[in-house]
Residue, then its C-alpha position, 0 to 999 in steps of 0.5 A: m310613291a313618286t321618284r324623288n330627287v335632289a332637285g325636287r327637294r330644293y324646290a320644295l324647300a324654297m316653297l316652304d320658305i315662301a309659305r312660311a314667310d307669307g303664312d299660307s302653307d295650305a295654299w302651297l300644299e294645295a298647289a303642290e297637290v295640283l302640280d303632282a296631279m298634273t304632272a304624274q304622267s309623262s304624257h301630261v308633262q309632254a303636252l304641257q311643255a310642248d312647243g305649241m303650248t303658249d304661256e297663256d294657254f298653260q296658265g289657263i289650264v292651271r287656273r281651270v284645275l286650281p281657280n284660286i291659285g296665287v300669283k307666286q304659285i302660278n309663277l312656280f308652275r310657269l318657272l318649272r314649265r319654262k325650265k322644262r322641269l315639270a316632270l319634277g312635280p311629283s317629287i316636289a309635291s312629295f318632299f313638300q308634304e314631308l317637310l310640311d308634316e315635319e314642321r307641323g309635327i305630323v308623321r304618316a304611317t301605313v298599317s297593312s293587315a290580312i283583314e279590314l281593321d275596325e275603327a277601334r283597332v285603328s284608333s288604338i294603333r294610332d294612339l300607340l304610334a303617337a305615344q311612341t313618336g310624340k307626334t300627331v299620326e296620320l294613319s292609313t290602312e290597307v288589306d294585304a291577304e298575303l300577310v295571313g295574320g298580324l300587322v305590318i306598320r310603316v312609319g316613314d322609312q321604318l318598317l315594323d313587321g309583326s305579320t305571320r308571314g314575317r315571323l315565318r320568314a324569320l323562323r325559316s332563316h333561323l332554321e337554315r342557319a342552324s342547319l349549317 
């Protein structure tokens, strides 16, 4: 996950306000994703902010990556470059996605398991989380062989650890406290 900071959140909030006013949230989301991709590595940020890079060259690079970019979106990219703030790209994109998800009633969750989950199991987990949160759930899965068994579910900043590894840790902690 990108390092997130207050400045990134401010830009994301401004982007969301403009997106709402213009009714083009999807275009702003696409621009945020491109901004994230273009600025994810510090070497890319340095190259894009280099003194030898003209504004026309910079716009040309952005337009090659995102040919249908709007005037307001390209102006955001140019502003960030001019203020030497392109490094905020991943933070801005992360906050924008979060704010847009919140507005659209979407919650993102990640399920980790020791083995690959079949689609029926993933669907039932998604339905359970949707019922508990009252929101649409975007669910991603990952395999973590260290879990031994069970599931670990992360929804936003909440972690639900139902893994065998987590249960064994809890048991060990309980036994250590009991032996004191």
